[in-house]
C-alpha positions as MATLAB code, in Angstrom:
seq = 'MRPLPSLATLLGLFEYTRCAPSGKNIIIDTDFYSDVDDAGALLLAFTHPDANLLGVNVNYPSTYSALAVSALLGYYNHSDVPLGLIRPYTNITWLDDFAYENGEYASKVAYHWRDFSPLPWGDVRGTWEPVKLYRKLLAGQSDGTVTIVGIGFFDNLSALLSSQPDPYSPLTGSELILSKVAELVIMGGSYPSGREYNFFGYNASAAAHVVNHWPGSITFLGDQVGKYVLSGGRLALGGPERDPVRAAYTWYNGKRRWRPSWDPLTMLYAIEGLGAVFRVGSNGGHNYVYPDGRNVWRSGDDGRSQRYLELALPNETAGAILDDKFLLGAIGATGMYFESPGYYGQDVLGFL';
ca = [
     116.431   59.616 -106.591;
     117.039   57.480 -103.529;
     116.424   53.777 -104.146;
     113.579   51.975 -102.713;
     114.061   48.822 -100.288;
     113.560   45.782 -101.919;
     110.348   43.855 -101.546;
     111.962   40.837  -99.874;
     113.682   43.665  -97.531;
     110.155   44.800  -96.602;
     108.615   41.111  -96.348;
     111.818   40.501  -94.204;
     110.754   43.051  -91.772;
     108.039   41.755  -90.198;
     110.158   38.638  -88.817;
     112.656   40.596  -88.226;
     110.673   43.003  -85.718;
     108.042   40.824  -84.709;
     109.457   39.457  -81.335;
     110.538   41.271  -78.556;
     114.588   40.752  -78.089;
     115.528   37.741  -76.376;
     118.767   35.309  -76.600;
     122.214   36.455  -75.868;
     122.521   39.000  -73.064;
     124.851   41.520  -74.682;
     127.138   44.603  -72.686;
     128.690   46.523  -75.138;
     132.084   48.663  -75.185;
     132.615   51.143  -77.809;
     134.256   53.980  -78.606;
     131.620   55.659  -80.860;
     133.753   58.632  -81.889;
     136.146   58.210  -85.068;
     134.965   55.894  -87.140;
     131.374   55.533  -88.024;
     131.477   51.675  -88.252;
     130.414   51.632  -84.472;
     127.500   53.154  -85.392;
     126.382   50.450  -87.815;
     127.639   47.991  -85.196;
     125.022   49.634  -82.245;
     122.369   49.791  -85.114;
     122.615   45.869  -85.447;
     122.508   45.497  -81.580;
     119.994   48.132  -80.741;
     117.523   46.474  -83.204;
     118.145   42.741  -83.590;
     115.526   40.541  -81.986;
     117.917   37.713  -80.862;
     120.054   40.814  -78.528;
     119.259   41.164  -75.102;
     120.697   44.677  -74.413;
     122.246   44.795  -70.742;
     124.389   48.091  -70.945;
     126.698   50.295  -73.081;
     130.016   51.373  -72.348;
     132.029   54.198  -74.017;
     135.553   53.767  -73.484;
     136.719   57.156  -75.551;
     136.365   60.040  -72.842;
     134.266   62.638  -74.904;
     130.908   63.824  -73.739;
     129.569   63.628  -77.519;
     130.023   60.046  -77.509;
     128.175   59.348  -74.776;
     125.393   61.823  -75.850;
     125.262   60.410  -79.290;
     125.076   56.666  -77.905;
     122.427   57.825  -75.226;
     120.601   59.545  -78.599;
     120.694   56.275  -80.330;
     119.278   54.153  -76.760;
     116.121   56.689  -77.179;
     115.601   56.570  -80.640;
     115.691   52.802  -80.829;
     113.538   52.049  -77.880;
     116.364   51.478  -75.422;
     116.038   54.286  -73.053;
     116.039   52.210  -70.148;
     119.379   50.762  -70.748;
     122.280   51.940  -68.483;
     125.055   53.602  -70.073;
     128.656   54.499  -68.913;
     131.292   56.750  -69.996;
     135.087   56.668  -69.339;
     136.339   59.433  -66.675;
     137.745   61.881  -66.873;
     135.856   63.185  -69.872;
     136.023   66.300  -72.030;
     133.753   67.902  -74.719;
     136.614   67.099  -77.357;
     135.252   66.048  -80.939;
     137.333   64.001  -84.044;
     138.955   65.759  -86.795;
     140.490   63.316  -89.418;
     143.787   64.435  -89.601;
     145.023   61.535  -91.167;
     143.431   61.448  -94.476;
     141.548   64.830  -94.199;
     138.431   63.451  -96.108;
     135.844   61.763  -93.302;
     133.783   63.912  -91.408;
     132.944   64.090  -87.230;
     129.381   62.536  -86.727;
     129.193   61.896  -82.984;
     128.295   65.512  -81.807;
     126.225   66.034  -84.799;
     123.618   62.986  -84.010;
     123.878   64.020  -80.137;
     122.392   67.287  -81.029;
     120.235   66.634  -83.834;
     118.623   63.684  -81.734;
     119.177   65.033  -78.401;
     115.180   64.990  -77.823;
     115.496   60.891  -77.948;
     118.231   60.765  -75.237;
     117.535   60.247  -71.824;
     120.304   62.288  -71.013;
     120.086   66.554  -70.790;
     121.819   68.127  -73.842;
     125.207   68.641  -72.717;
     124.928   67.012  -69.476;
     126.628   63.420  -68.871;
     126.760   63.472  -64.938;
     124.073   60.812  -65.324;
     126.460   58.113  -66.871;
     127.790   55.385  -65.101;
     131.624   54.900  -63.789;
     131.963   52.027  -66.445;
     133.541   49.470  -63.691;
     130.750   50.030  -61.661;
     128.113   49.666  -64.281;
     129.947   46.159  -65.301;
     130.136   44.919  -61.991;
     126.397   45.751  -61.433;
     125.312   44.193  -64.700;
     127.192   40.847  -64.391;
     126.657   40.269  -60.545;
     122.604   40.494  -61.679;
     123.042   37.730  -64.239;
     123.133   34.022  -64.066;
     126.459   32.434  -64.214;
     127.844   32.206  -67.919;
     125.140   34.200  -69.805;
     126.610   37.347  -70.592;
     128.717   38.099  -73.661;
     130.718   41.283  -73.598;
     131.467   43.126  -77.280;
     134.653   45.185  -77.603;
     134.446   47.610  -80.186;
     137.134   49.909  -79.509;
     139.595   50.329  -76.824;
     140.433   48.709  -73.743;
     140.597   50.828  -70.720;
     137.212   49.553  -69.403;
     138.110   46.229  -69.546;
     141.138   46.453  -68.183;
     140.005   48.212  -65.172;
     136.987   45.372  -64.611;
     139.729   42.784  -64.907;
     141.604   44.574  -62.239;
     138.592   45.431  -59.998;
     137.987   44.645  -56.180;
     134.903   43.226  -54.403;
     132.324   46.173  -54.002;
     128.721   46.301  -52.862;
     127.669   44.665  -55.981;
     129.629   41.504  -55.863;
     132.295   39.814  -53.246;
     133.812   38.548  -56.357;
     137.076   40.124  -57.717;
     137.295   41.486  -61.223;
     138.801   38.194  -62.477;
     136.296   36.042  -60.337;
     133.448   37.596  -61.681;
     134.166   37.431  -65.433;
     135.393   33.760  -64.952;
     131.766   33.225  -63.332;
     129.390   35.748  -65.106;
     130.855   36.197  -68.894;
     130.225   33.342  -71.356;
     132.518   34.871  -74.154;
     134.446   37.988  -74.984;
     134.336   39.393  -78.502;
     136.683   41.547  -79.471;
     137.404   43.551  -82.976;
     141.235   44.319  -82.531;
     144.560   42.933  -83.938;
     145.493   41.221  -87.253;
     145.855   37.339  -87.799;
     148.112   35.678  -87.418;
     150.280   38.539  -86.728;
     150.434   42.302  -87.178;
     149.554   45.475  -85.969;
     146.194   47.198  -85.324;
     144.840   50.281  -84.297;
     142.402   49.270  -81.580;
     145.466   47.691  -79.989;
     148.138   50.287  -80.385;
     146.155   53.554  -81.140;
     145.119   54.481  -77.362;
     146.406   52.420  -74.898;
     148.270   49.514  -75.771;
     149.046   48.537  -72.139;
     145.322   48.133  -71.439;
     145.041   46.028  -74.590;
     148.069   43.645  -73.351;
     146.523   43.472  -69.894;
     143.159   42.148  -71.547;
     144.015   40.176  -73.955;
     146.716   38.604  -72.127;
     145.002   38.073  -68.694;
     141.837   37.544  -69.376;
     140.554   34.525  -67.584;
     137.676   33.181  -69.742;
     136.974   32.433  -73.561;
     137.884   35.365  -76.178;
     136.925   35.274  -80.058;
     138.829   37.925  -82.147;
     137.898   39.487  -85.492;
     141.050   40.775  -87.030;
     141.551   43.914  -89.187;
     141.862   41.723  -92.618;
     138.542   40.217  -91.870;
     136.386   43.780  -91.925;
     138.699   45.908  -94.356;
     137.506   44.581  -97.375;
     133.487   43.972  -96.428;
     131.686   47.071  -97.292;
     128.292   48.222  -95.874;
     126.396   51.218  -95.063;
     125.984   52.257  -98.379;
     122.227   51.120  -99.044;
     121.063   52.408  -95.811;
     122.705   55.672  -96.565;
     121.120   55.699  -99.789;
     118.033   53.951  -99.136;
     117.535   54.340  -95.475;
     114.720   56.002  -93.638;
     115.591   59.850  -94.236;
     115.432   60.607  -90.430;
     117.259   57.547  -89.436;
     120.350   58.723  -86.877;
     122.515   56.074  -88.417;
     122.076   56.761  -91.875;
     122.559   60.120  -90.999;
     126.116   59.145  -89.198;
     127.085   57.303  -92.350;
     126.340   60.236  -94.571;
     128.236   62.667  -92.568;
     131.448   60.551  -92.410;
     131.366   59.163  -95.911;
     130.151   61.917  -97.701;
     129.325   60.973 -101.483;
     131.611   57.375 -100.449;
     128.821   55.994  -98.710;
     130.115   52.451  -97.899;
     132.724   51.906  -95.288;
     134.612   48.892  -93.789;
     132.963   46.809  -91.703;
     134.974   45.889  -88.627;
     132.805   46.647  -85.935;
     129.357   45.353  -87.637;
     130.746   41.855  -88.190;
     131.992   41.617  -84.988;
     128.597   42.511  -83.356;
     126.859   40.239  -85.744;
     129.402   37.066  -84.766;
     128.505   38.306  -81.092;
     124.854   37.926  -81.598;
     124.347   35.163  -84.129;
     127.175   33.198  -83.721;
     129.273   31.391  -86.548;
     126.087   31.012  -88.863;
     127.062   31.142  -92.452;
     129.008   34.461  -92.132;
     132.242   33.010  -90.185;
     134.215   29.996  -89.439;
     137.051   29.718  -87.073;
     140.263   30.590  -88.492;
     142.690   29.476  -85.499;
     143.753   25.815  -85.104;
     144.085   26.082  -81.294;
     146.689   28.508  -79.571;
     146.066   31.903  -78.264;
     146.729   35.505  -79.038;
     149.512   37.394  -77.128;
     149.506   41.311  -77.537;
     153.291   42.971  -76.833;
     153.612   46.038  -75.113;
     153.702   48.351  -78.128;
     150.405   46.929  -79.331;
     151.543   44.311  -82.106;
     150.236   41.144  -81.281;
     150.551   37.137  -82.384;
     148.861   34.231  -82.584;
     151.027   31.709  -80.626;
     150.814   27.914  -80.899;
     150.101   25.712  -77.766;
     147.325   25.910  -74.989;
     147.879   28.321  -72.366;
     144.388   27.071  -70.093;
     142.292   29.709  -71.836;
     139.610   29.498  -74.847;
     140.661   31.884  -77.962;
     140.052   31.506  -81.516;
     139.804   34.137  -84.378;
     137.574   34.384  -87.253;
     137.746   34.347  -90.657;
     134.756   34.899  -93.389;
     133.091   31.783  -94.856;
     131.376   34.187  -97.275;
     132.563   36.359 -100.498;
     133.330   39.840  -99.016;
     130.461   41.287 -101.003;
     127.968   38.408  -99.894;
     128.993   39.407  -95.968;
     128.321   43.588  -97.068;
     124.968   42.497  -98.506;
     123.698   40.633  -95.409;
     125.146   43.820  -93.052;
     123.137   45.922  -95.219;
     120.043   43.790  -95.104;
     120.153   43.715  -91.492;
     120.774   47.677  -91.169;
     117.634   48.487  -93.487;
     115.748   46.011  -91.442;
     116.600   47.761  -88.228;
     116.354   51.106  -89.427;
     112.886   50.619  -91.207;
     111.380   48.733  -88.105;
     112.184   51.890  -85.812;
     110.335   54.566  -87.939;
     107.155   52.683  -86.751;
     107.764   53.893  -83.450;
     107.567   57.574  -84.258;
     104.404   58.675  -85.785;
     104.635   61.911  -84.215;
     108.132   63.441  -84.102;
     109.212   65.239  -81.233;
     111.979   68.480  -81.426;
     113.664   68.743  -84.629;
     111.323   66.189  -86.307;
     110.097   68.882  -88.234;
     112.992   69.660  -90.659;
     115.156   67.112  -92.528;
     119.012   67.501  -90.717;
     120.156   66.111  -94.196;
     118.314   68.419  -96.596;
     121.481   70.129  -97.839;
     122.967   67.137  -99.279;
];
């Protein structure tokens, strides 16, 4: 029998969902392809009352990544939020050829929730080119009011940084960032030094370009912070049966339901700030990424504002906080759909 949400969770639902989104202006840059923690991070961003979602860019060139994110945007009542996809793209899907134990989820979410997607099934031509979307969104906001959340690779951000004036803004990419972006929040690196996949695994040169040359404030959440914080299990076991992120965690993890929380923790900080969950781990200094993707925290002030985070709570407590927020967001979304289009006459997870 699947466990029911606690009374405290249900009582918190009203407070969590009663207000229209306000607060921080958020642009998300996600790979949404291999690890399911991207899905958890998007659930937080798409349902959090303190997030004003401006746009989402996908930094892995899979059509299924974009179609899945589009389906989530529709399901969680953000059909009007623009979506970008890095070019050129293909119909590639993910295979766990490292451990051969985790399941692909992006194409399944894209297909089974396709009726919620603003994009036609299989057709991503309606997505934006990421740099154009960045420049349009940033140009339309007041100075110093946008938070960009990077939970994946760095090609889109690197291209924004190198961009030139266009019809959206007379500023260069660096000037536009310095004018409009309050903070770039990155899941990546290891601190004070190490080698982490988001930096080395896809395009290390792009990661080095962004980290070493970004003109504004950057906050980093490193591999060691999210690795031991497990979340998603309570959503998979006790969330609404037809919630797409619940399905993603189940397809990815199978019976091992919980997953490390790199991206959800990054998103939580981006929306809520330090709060009681985080503290600053660095004491001055700045990050440096080598051409091979290794990084090291260097002492000294290079004129930019950079810091990395640590947890201020035990790992288990941080995971429970994420699980509460996952459940609140997923339960709140179910009230939007009393009549179900498309696949909704069946339970796509009925085989489990």
